[in-house]
C-alpha positions as CSV (number, residue, x, y, z in Angstrom):
1,M,-4.5,7.4,-6.5
2,P,-3.2,4.3,-4.7
3,F,-3.0,1.1,-6.7
4,N,-3.6,3.1,-9.9
5,I,-7.4,2.9,-9.6
6,G,-9.2,5.7,-11.5
7,F,-12.3,7.4,-10.5
8,T,-14.6,5.0,-12.3
9,G,-12.9,2.0,-10.6
10,L,-13.2,3.6,-7.2
11,A,-16.9,4.4,-7.8
12,I,-17.5,0.8,-8.8
13,L,-15.8,-0.5,-5.7
14,V,-17.8,1.9,-3.5
15,L,-21.1,0.7,-5.2
16,I,-20.2,-2.9,-4.7
17,G,-19.3,-2.2,-1.0
18,L,-22.7,-0.5,-0.5
19,L,-24.5,-3.4,-2.0
20,L,-22.6,-6.0,0.1
21,F,-22.4,-4.3,3.4
22,G,-25.0,-1.5,3.4
23,P,-24.6,2.2,4.0
24,S,-24.3,1.8,7.8
25,K,-21.3,-0.6,7.9
26,L,-19.3,0.9,5.0
27,P,-17.8,3.9,6.9
28,R,-16.7,1.6,9.7
29,L,-15.1,-0.8,7.2
30,A,-13.3,2.1,5.5
31,R,-12.0,3.4,8.8
32,A,-10.8,-0.1,9.8
33,F,-9.1,-0.5,6.4
34,G,-7.4,2.9,6.7
35,A,-6.2,2.0,10.2
36,T,-4.8,-1.3,9.0
37,I,-2.9,0.4,6.1
38,K,-1.6,3.0,8.6
39,E,-0.4,0.4,11.0
40,F,1.3,-1.6,8.1
41,R,3.2,1.5,7.0
42,R,4.2,2.3,10.5
43,G,5.5,-1.2,11.0
44,S,7.4,-1.3,7.7
45,K,9.0,2.1,8.6
46,E,10.1,0.7,12.0
47,V,11.7,-2.3,10.3
48,L,13.5,-0.1,7.8
49,E,14.8,2.1,10.7
50,E,16.1,-0.9,12.5
51,V,18.3,-2.0,9.6
52,S,21.7,-0.5,9.8
53,P,22.6,2.1,7.2
54,G,25.0,-0.1,5.4
55,E,22.6,-3.0,5.2
56,D,19.8,-0.6,4.1
57,T,21.9,0.5,1.2
58,V,22.7,-3.0,0.1
59,F,19.0,-3.9,0.5
60,R,17.9,-0.9,-1.6
61,E,20.5,-1.7,-4.3
62,S,19.3,-5.3,-4.5
63,I,15.8,-4.1,-5.0
64,R,16.8,-1.6,-7.6
65,N,18.8,-4.3,-9.5
66,T,15.9,-6.7,-9.4
67,G,13.6,-4.0,-10.8
68,E,16.1,-3.2,-13.5
69,N,16.3,-6.9,-14.5
70,R,12.6,-6.9,-14.9
71,G,12.5,-3.6,-16.8
72,I,11.2,-1.7,-13.8
73,H,12.9,1.5,-12.8
74,G,12.6,2.6,-9.2
75,D,14.1,6.1,-9.7
């Protein structure tokens, strides 16, 4: 699951969404949220493709090193 939300957490979020927006608006909001996430991923992919291969390697190594310094392992 994205964001490490379990089934119970997802059910609570859906219930809160139903209470706040009602059953008629919730599907539209979910579609808009999904489209936003899709567009964000597409944009970030385009940015990574524009980076030259050498810079991309340096960038990924710097991220990996930062994660290792914090005790986070990306591999």
